[in-house]
N, C-alpha and C positions, 0 to 999 in steps of 0.2 A: 505492499498501500504506500509505504512511503517512496519509492523509488515512482510511481505512477504519479504521484503529487508531484515530487521534484524533477521530473521531465513538465509536465504541463507549466510547472514556474517556468521554468527553463524557456521552451515553444514561446509564450507570456512575454519573457522579457525579452525573447530577440524580436518579437511584433512589435513590441515598443520602440525598441531602438531603431527597427528600420523605419518606421513610421514619423519616426523625428530627422531622419537623418535624408534629404533629400540630395539627390547627387546635381541637381538644375536651378539656376536662379534667370531670373531678368536683370539686363545689366545693358550698360548706352555702349558703345562703340570702342571705347578706351580700356571695356571690361571692366568698368566699377561697376558692383552690384548695385539694383534699385531696389529698395527696402519691399518684404511682404507686405503690404497693406498701402505701398504709396499711391498716390494720386498725382497723374505725368500730365499736366496741359501744357495740349500744342496751340499757337498762335501761327507760326509761321507757314506760307504758302509758295507756291511756285506755278506758273503755267508747265504742261504736261511737253514734254521733247518734242513727241509726236506732230505740233504746228497745230491741233488741233483746237489752243486755246482754254480749253478744260483746267480748271484747279484741282491741284493734289496738295497736301498735306500728309507729310510723313512723318512717324513716331520715332525714326530712328531706333529702334529697340534691338536687341540681341538676346539665345538663349547662351547662358555661360556654364558650361561642363565642368563646377565646382570639384568635383571625385577626381577626374582625368583619366580613370578606367573603366567610370561604365559607360555602357555599350548599350543602351535601354530604348526601344521603341515610343517615342517623345511627341507629344501632340498638344496645340492650344486648344482651352474648353473659353467658350467666349460666350457675353450675352451682352447683346446691345439693346441698350434701354434708351436712350434718346438720338435719333437719326433726326432733323427739322426736315433734311432736303437729305438729294445724293446716292450717293453706294458708296458703301467701306469693302474692302478687300483686306482678307487676312492672308497671306504664304509665307509656308511653314509647314516641316521644313523645306519642302518641294513643292507640293500641291497648293493650291490658293483656292481659297473659300472666298465669293462675292456674295455678300448681306445689301440687300435693298429695303429688308424690314427691321421692326424689333423683333427680333429673336433669338434664342439660345440655341448653342450649333459646336463641333467641332470640326475641328480641321483633318486630312487625313493626317496617320499618324505615319514617320520616318525615323531614323538615328540623324546626326549630326556628323556634319564633316566639320572635323576640329572641334575645340573645344570653346570657337566663340562664332555662333552661328546665327546669320538675318532672320529677324523676325518683319518682312516685309508687312507694314501695316499701314495704309494709307483708308485716306478719308477724302473721296472727290465730289465736293458740294457741288453744288448750282445756283444757291445761294445765299450770300448771308446768313450765318444758324450756326446750330451747334450739333455734337454726334458725340455723344459719351456710350462706352462699352468695358464693360469687366473681362481680364485675360487670366487664367489662371494654365499651368504647363502641370499635365498631366503623365505619367507613366502608366504604358497600357501593353496588352498579351493579347494575341492573336487567340481568336478562338476557332472554332468549325465556321459559322458564318458573319460573327464581328471581332470587336475586340471588348478584352476587360480591363476596365480603371484596375493599375497595382497600386497608386499613389496619387492623390491627390497633393502636389505643389504648391510654392508663391501665389498669390493673385494682386496683380497692380488695376488699374482705373485707370482707365486715357479720357482725355476731357479737350475733344476738338472745337475751337472756338475760332468759328472763321467771320471776321466780323471790318468794319472800315479800320485801314491800318491808323487813322488816326486817332484811336480811340486804344489801338493796343501801347501796352507799357510792355513787357515784356516777352521772351520768345519761348522759353520753354522754364515751367517752373516745377519744382518738385514736391510734394507735401508728405514728409519722411515722418514717421512715428517719434514723438518724444517726449511719452509717458505713457505707461502703463495701469491699467484700475483692476478691480475685481469688478465681478457682475455687481456688489453692492456698494461700489463706488468707492473703496478704498485700494489708495497706490499702491503699486507696489514696486519692489525695491530692483526687480531685475525682468528682462522678458521673460515671462511664464508660458508653459505648453497647456493648448486646453482654449474655449472660450474666454475672450477678455475684451476691456474694451480700451482701446486705441486713442489717444489724442495725439493727431498729428500737426506738422508745424506749420498747417492754413488755419488754425482753431476748431478744426469739427474734431469732432469723437465719433467711432464708429465700434462696431462689435464683429471681433474679428475670430476666427479660428487660425490660430498660432502653433506653429511645428517646430 
């Protein structure tokens, strides 16, 4: 009986460790980690290179393999919450998902090429407005007819704002966690695991599942 209980305890311990150690993070082009729970606001834009005159707004995000040896199937789970006009596109790791309405979905999974892989995330507005989407990294395994999620990784929120240039104060701002609180409102001395309240540098307080 003791041997069985010990085996179960070890299995639970291993599962707990693997759930906390996710091998991939969102990052900028220079490899700087974009922390879990960050809000990234994009206000810069340019005309499309094809001469159409269409407007493109790019998030310039990357997925970073912080393990180095990890070789998982990886995908983006997205939740488009606001899209006042236009079309959003997420290409990762190789296939693209085109989104023209408020919906949830995922990109086709694949493996990263190198330790820093571009996430081509763009909004193509047709008028002034906003587009907001949550992106999460997921590792998956192939099943007979579909894919099963192994683990959920970090989540960030993208806020595209296409506005009159005269009203734009900055190009990109990242709201990062500055304090953590229990669900009862008690401030915590360190980053916890599990559900907690997170105060961001832009003053917002959000509820997050932290690993």
